[in-house]
N, C-alpha and C positions, 0 to 999 in steps of 0.2 A: 506483488503482487502478489488466479484467480487471481501474492502479488500476484491472482489467476487472471486483469488483461492477461492478469495472471489464471485464469480462470477457465478449468477445465470443460465448463458446459458450451466452452466457443470456442471449441476444438473441433469442431464439425469441419465436410468439406467445402471450401470456397466455391464462388463460382469462376467455370474456366476465364470469361472475361471480364474485364474490368469493366463496371456498372455499379452505377447509385442504388444502393438498398429499395426496393421496393415495398416491403410489408414484414411483418415480424418476426418472419423466419431467419431472416438472412440483415442484421445491421450491421453495415459497414461502417457507420460514423463507432460505434460502440468496439468493432476492432481496433479502430485508428487511434479509441481513446486509452484501448488497452495497452495498446503500442506508447501509445506517447507518457503514460504513466511509468511505466517496466522501464523508458530511459530515465523520466526521472528518480525511480529511486536508483538507480546508479548513478547519476549526478549528483544527488543527495550525500550518499555516503560518501563519495569522492570527494563531495566537499568539509566533509568531517575530518575524512584524511589530512586534507591539506588545508584547513581550518581549525582544527578543533574545536568545531561549534555543535558536538555531542558525543554520544557513546559506540565506539566502534571498536573492534578488535586490535587493530592500529591506528598510531595516531602518527605522521611525520614530523612536530613537535618543530615544526619552523615558522608558523605564524607570528606577526602581527597585529600590533593592536585592528588595523584596517582589514585585514584578512581575516580577525575572526570578527570583526561588526557586519561586515558585507558577509561573510558566510553562515553570519549567527541570522540576519535577516533573510539571505535565502532557505535555511533551514527553516526558522519555523514559521513559513509562508506555505512551505511544503507541506513538513506535519501537520499542518492543523486543517490539512484535507485529502490529501493525496490515498491515506490510506481508508480514509472514509469512504471515497469516492467508488475506488479496490470493492469496498465489500456491497455499494449500493448497487454497482454493474455483476458484482458475481452473483448478489443476492436475486436481482431481476430475472434470472434465468434458473434459478432455482426451483421456481413453481412448475413453469412447461416439463423441466423433468424429471420432476416427481412425480408430476401426469402421465406423461409419457409409462415411465420405468415402473412408477409403484414405489412402494417403500422399502420392499427386500433388495431388487435389483440399484435403486436409488443409490441406500444406504451401501450396497458390497462397491458400487463404483466410486462413491467418495472415500470407502477408505483404500480403495486402491489407488485411485489416480492422487489423493490428498496423503495417504498414512502412510502408504510405501516410502514416497519422498521422504515426507516427514520423519520417519525409524530409521531410514538409511541414513541419509547426512546430517542426523541430529548424535546415532550412535556408532556411523562407521566414517563418514565419509569428513565431517568438520573435528574430530580428536585427529587424525591422519595428517590434515591440514595446518590446526593450530600444534603442534608436537613437532612435526619435520620441517615446517614453512616460519612459522615463529617462533623455533626453538625454545617454547619456555620447558624446558624438561626439565629441570627442578635438581639434575642430577639424579633422575630415575630412568631406567628404564620403560618402555611403552606400555607394554601392560600391567608396571605399579603403581604410573602416573595416570594411566586410562581408569583403574579403579580406584585410587585413592585420591586424585587431583580433578581428574574431567569434571565431572558430574557434582562436584560441592561447588567447582570455580564457575561451571559455562553450563550447570541447571540437566533437568531431565531432558525437554525435548524444548523444541522451538529456539534452539541458539539461533545466532543474527536476524539476520530475515527471515526464517521459517515460525520466527512467530505467528506471523500471518496466517502461513500453510492451515498450523496448528487452529490460531482461532474460525475459521473459515470452515475447518474440519467440523470442529464443536458445534458450530452455529447449524453448521448443515445436519448432525445428527438431531441440535434439537429443535428442527424443525422436521423432523421423519419422525419424531414424538408428536410433536403438537397434531400434526394431522393425522397420526395413529386413532387420538384424544377427540377429532372434531368429531362432529354425526354429522354432519353429512360433506359432499365433496365442493368445495369452491366454486364458482363458477370460472370460467373461464377467462381470455383476456377481451375486454371491452371494447367495440372497434373506435370510439373514441370517447375516451374516459374525460371528463372534465379534468382538468389541471385545477391545482390551487391557488388561489388571487393570493396578492400578494401581501397581504395582509393577513392571512393563513401562513404563510410562507415564514415570516416576519417570526410571528408568533409564536411557532416552529422554532425557529433558529434562538427565540429567548428564551424558552422555555429549557433547550437544549444545553442553554449558557448556563441557565441556575443550574442546574441536573448536575453539570459538569463542577461547577461550585463546590457544591455540598458533595461528591465525591472524593471533591482533593482537601477537603478539611482531612478526610482519613489517609488517603494517596495520594502523597504529592508525586509535579509529575515525573523529579527526575528519580522515583523508587522503581524497583522493579521488585515480582513475585520468583527469586531466581528459580523455581525447583521448575517452572512452566513458559518462562522470560516475559509474562504477563507485564504490563504497566496499567494498573486498574483505572488511574487519573485519566485515560483515554477509553472505557468502556462506555462512559454515556455516550459518546461519540458512534464509534463502533455498534455498539447496538441498535443505535438510533437509525443510523443510514441503512445496516445492513434489513431492519423491518420496513423501513421506505424503500426500497429496493423490492423486496416481497409485492408489498402497496401497488408499484408502479408497475409491475406485471400486470395485475390483476384488472389496473383502469388505465392502462397502456398510455404512461404521461411520456414515454421517451419519445411519441412520436404524437402526441395531444399537446405538448409545449408550446406556446404562442411565441411568436418570434419577438414580440413585445415587450415578455415577460422574458423571454432568456436575455433580452439586449439590456435590459432594464437590471437584472441582477449581474450580471457580466460588470456593466458597470460601477454596480455598488462592491464586487469585486477586485476590479483593478483599486476604486477609491481604499480599500482596506488593506491591500499590499501598502502603498504608499503610507497607513496612516500608520504603520508598525511602526518604522523609527522613533517617533514619537512619544512610545511608550520607555525611548532610551532616554529620552530628555528627561522624566521622569521618577524615570527610577533612580537615579543617582550610582552610587557605589557597592555592588550587589554580589564584593567577593565573599563576603561574609555568610551572608542570608537573602535567598530571594523570594520576596514574600507576593511574585508573582506566578511562582508553582506549587502552590497551596496553602490552607488554614483560613482564619478570619481578617483576611485584609484588603481594603478595596484593591487591590492592585490584583490577588484573585480572580475577582469578581471580571475586574474588568479586563485580562486576558483571559479569561471564561466565555465570556460573551464576542469579546474580538473572532478568537475561533471559534466558537459555532458559527457567528454571520460570515466569518471567511470561510468556513466550509461549504457552510448549503449556496453563496452567492455563489462559490466557483464551480461547484458540481450543476448546480442549472447553467450556466455561462457555458462551461463547457460545453454540455450536452447541447446546449443549442450551436457556439460554435461547430464544433463538430459535426452538426448535424447537416448545418447551413454550409462549411464551405469546404469540408473533408470527407465529402460522404462516397467516396470512390477509392476501390484499391487496384494495383496495378499491383504484378507478378512480385518486388519490392517486396514491396506491404504486404501482401497474401502469405510470403516465406516466414517475416517478420511476426506479422498476426498465431502463424499458427507455432512457431516459435515462440513468444516471445513469455509461457509461463516457465519453458527450461530456461530462458534467460535469465531471469528474476531467480530462480535458484540457486544459479551456477556464480552469480554474479560476484557474490562474497568474496568466495577465495579470489576469483579472476581481477576483482579490481583490489585486493589484498595483494597479491602476488606480484602483481606490477607496481602498486606501491613500493613494496621490500626490495626488489629487483632497480630501482631507478633511487633510491636513497640518496648514489651518490652523486643526483645529477641536480648542480647547485643553483636556485631558480626561483625567484617571487613564489612564493606559496601558491596567489591566483593564477601566477601566468601558467607552471605546474598543473595546477588542477586544469587548466583550460585546452593544454595539450593532451592532458591523460583522459581526459571527456572524448576529447577527438578519438584515440583509438581504444579505450575503453567498450564505451557503447556498443561499434560496430564488431567490436570482439565478444560481446556477452552472447550476441544473436548470432553469429559465424559461428563459434563453436555450441549454441545450442540446439542448431539447423544439424551441425554434422550429428550430433548426439542424437536424436533423434528419428535417424539415419539406419541406428544401429538397429540390429534384430529385436524387435519386441519393446524394443524404448518408447516407439509412439505407440504405443497400446495405453504408456502411465504419462507421458507428455505429452 
């Protein structure tokens, strides 16, 4: 994710012993959400490889209708909320970091911890990986292919999952500019800020769905702005969740969320997960044109509203669930928390190489996905831990 779970703001030293988080200084349940989301991103992209349910740099191409349908369901549910939640929890720690460091140090820190991995991966590691592992050489030497083909085909920045790091850097720098223009310093986090009512939350989700629908009149869900690898169709959600994270910090919403509200929205999220297949029953044949992806169609409005309510309900529900059930860490969880950012950064080549090297293994796509998941998720975190132990790498990752 920042996928910042993958967020560098949370890379502070963890306490020595496993214990529940007691206050705003260290929210262990948020660290655990970051771990969960990072694993989910890895599984999401593995599912794309084996079920052919989205854009990825490699597809095995053996999926059938069942694998495609179940994979599409899994990926649609994830896509509705997981990057928005990543942005929410990343933004939650931005104001405090800015208050402690000041604008110059905060901006430099963002440029180092987000900008350096973004540039190195986009301009060095990813082209080497694509050229030599996927063998997309087009009869050219690497230098000629890099200059003539790579940037035109794969964009200038933010290729693969790194679009999220690029977006988080952009939002962080916009936040710096906004704070510099503010007439006075905003207050610190409230000791017990009142959490919004379910009515206000529902109105927020409704308006988010309407704005997403309007945006998709111009930018369809399957369209990407290639130079920066942004999908503008999802920017209403991403912007709203980032701003919500900033507000949540000032009003201390992560700790003031009432259990009854968390349970209510978790139930709504579970219901919406099982509502999704109903769209398939009313959609019919979408091979030629899919009205759910944007335009003046009721299906586009329905899709935008489902995503908005899925995002809002799942974000609240998971915060409640992790705060209530998984607010502790042991040794393994602490290591995974520290390595989550690096695991996010490296997972594209790790899972793609794994898929390419096992193409000859003839198994049903969903079974192969399950076996690959058991290997890939731990492997990404183990490699991330090892990479962070290299000299100076822990200062960036």
